[in-house]
N, C-alpha and C positions, 0 to 999 in steps of 0.2 A: 504214322510218320510224324515227326516233330517239326517245330518251327525251324530248328537248325537244319533239318533235312531240306526244307523248302528254300532256305537261304542258299544251300549248297547247289540246288538246281540252277541257280543263276550264275554259277561259276563255270559252266560248260561240262563237257566239251562242245555240246550242241546248243543251239538256240532253244530255249524252253518254249514249246508250242502249247497253247492253251485254247482248246475248243470250248468256249464258254457254255456253261450249263444254266438251267433256269429252275430245276426242281430235282428231287431225289432220283426220279427215273432217268432223266437226261444225264445226270451226273454219273450214275452207275453204268449207263450205256457207254458214256465217254471214257470212263475208267476201263471198262472191258475192252474198248478199242485200242488201249495202250497208252492213254494219257498218263503222264507222270505226276500231274497235279490237277486239281479241279478248281477252276475259276468260275465265278458267277458273272453274268452280265446284268447290270442294274436294270437296263431297259427290258431285257427278256424276262427277268423275274417280275418286274412290275406288270408287264403285259400279260404274263401267265396268270396273274392274280386279278386282272381286269382293271389295272390302274395305268395312267400315263406315266412315262418316265419323267424324272425331274423333281424328286422329293415329294411325289404324290403317294408313293407306297408307304403305308405305316411301317415304321421300323420294326414293330413287333412281328410283322409278317416276314420280313427279311430274316430276323433272328430265328423264327420257326423254320424257315426254309433251310438255313444253315444247319440247324439241329437235325432236320430230316436227311439232309445230304450226309452229315457226319455219321449217321446211323448205318448207312449202306455202303460207304466207301472207306478205303484204307489210305488212299492218297491224301496228301496235305491239301487243305482247302483255303482259298483266298477269296474274300468277299468284296464285291464291288459295292462300296458304301456311299456312292455319289459324293456329296459334299459333307457327309456325316449326319444328314437328316436333322441338322440343327443350325442355328444362326450364330452360335457362340462356341468358343473352343471347349469350355467345360462340359456343355451338353453333348458336343460332338464326341469327346473322350468317353463320356458315360455310355453313349450308344455303341462305340467301338468295343468297349469292355464287354458289353452284352454279346456282341458277335464273337469275341474271343472265347467267352465262356460257353458259347454254343458250339464251338469247334473250329473257328477260323484261326489260322496261324499267319495269315496275310490279309491285307486290305488294300483297296484302291481308295484314294480320297482326292477329289478334284476341286479345282478352283471355280469352274464355270465362269459366270460373270461377276462373281464376288471379288472384292479387292484382294490383290495378291498378298498383301500384308496379313489379311485375315486367314488366308489359306496357310501361310507360314505358321501363324499362331496355332491353328488347328493341328497341324502336323506335330508341332512341339508338344502340345497338350496330349495328343494321342501317344507320342513316344513316352512321356512321363507316366501316363496311365498304364501303358504296357509294362514298363519297368516295375511299377508298383504291383502289378499282377504276376510278375515273374515270368513273363512271356517274351521271347525274342521275336516280337511281331515284325513281319516284313511289311513296311509301309511303302507302298507304291504310289508316289505322289504324281498326280496327273495334272497336266496343264492343258487348257483348251485354247491356247494361243492360236493354233492352226484350225482346230475344229470349229470354234466360234468366231474366228477372225477378230481376235481381241485388239489387234493392232494392224497397221497397214502392212501389206505383204512384204515390202522391202525391209520392214523393221522386225519381222517375226522371229528370225533366227537369233538376233541379238537379244530380243526380249525373252525368248525361250531359254537361252543360256543363262540370262540373269536370274530368271525364276528358278531354274534347275539348281543353280549354285546356292541360292537362298534356302531352298527346300532341303538340299543336302545338309546344309549347316544346321537346319532345324531338327534333323534326325531322320530324314527320309532314307530308305534303303534302295529305292529304285525310282526312275523318272519315266513317266508315261507320256508319249507325245502323239496322241491320236491325230490322224489326217496328215501327218508329215510323212511323205513317201519318197522324197528326193534322197538319193544315196549320199550325195556329198553333204547335204545338210544334216542327215542322220549321223554321218561320221564326225561332223563338227560337234554335235551334241555329245556324242560318246567321248570325244577327246576333251572337251571343255568342262563338262559337268562332273565327270568322274564317278558316275553311278551306273549300275546296270540299266540300260535303256530298253524300254518296252515300246514296240511299234504295234500299230493296229492294222489288221488285214484290210486292205482296200485295193481296188484295181490300180495297177501301176506300181505297187510296192514291190521291191526286189524280193525274190524268193528266199527261203530260209538259209540256203547255202550262201547266197550273196550277203544277206544280213549278218551272218556269222563272220564273214570276211571284214565287214564294216566295223564289227564290234558290238552290234545289237545283241542283247542277251535274252530277250523275251518277245514273243509274238502272240498277240491275242486275236481270236476270231471275232470278238465283240458279239454283235447280234447275228453274225453270219450263220452259225449252225442252227440257231433257233429259227431264223427266217427261212432257211432251207427246209427244216422240219415242218413248219407251218405252211409253206408253199406246197409241200407234198400232201399235207392234210387237206388243203383246199382242192387240190387237183383230184385226190381220191374221192372226196365228198361230191364234187361236181360230176365226176364220171358215174358214181353210183346213183346220184339223184337223176341224172339224165336218162338212164336206161333201167336201173334196178337190176342190172346184170351181175350176178355173183361172180361169173368168170372174169369180167372186167376188173372187179375189185380184187380178185385173187392175183391178177396180173400186176396190179399196183403194189400189192404186198410183197411179191417176189418170193424168194426162198423162205420157208418157215424158219423162225428163230424162237428159241425157248426163253422168252423174256422172264417168265416166272422163275426160272432157275437163277437168275441174277440176284434175286431177293431172298432165296433160301439160304439158311446159315451154312449149309454144305454145298451151295451152288457155286 
């Protein structure tokens, strides 16, 4: 599928649901479960490689991960690129070009605690680089106004709208607002910013049907699927280590599934 196909997924009729992957196996499993697109989680990818989240993962490893995912899925891929793994817009754009060449047709790029103006310049630089590459890259600009509490709570909505409009004008295609779960505030963001809005799955967030009514176009699981998988891994390991009972392990596995078939060309 193409970048244009990925753009179209943000136009409905349903909210685009993204159970974020962290490697080729998780991406292929997620696709086989019915996902219309594959998104990575920067934290989950970093942890899967033994690195902390927050620009600690070498960008070469993220590029390799996208290449591996692209080899086994047919759905469009969007890569969580944190803040671009660089401190300046030109290097950020170069890193995003590498992700595009690896197979990504969308990216997330966040502000974190860096200046908002730098985030805007990074988005503009990435847009220009994508145009030079001839790729209709979907740039999902993320603000951490709520996640990192960048401003006082009473000022967060106004600041989020301000940042969203500036990122839209710089060339962003979507606006990601992690930790914003209030329906009325999400509706304001949708109305005022004028971009497809991406919510992050968190306790208290309205379900997909309600988000669709509000006008939110995209819902990300973030680290949720990875955390669930790793919690199951820990539980299975603990149970096996405790007794060495093969029957207990078999119960943890559940019904057999042919994972190998997912990776065969005729599978």
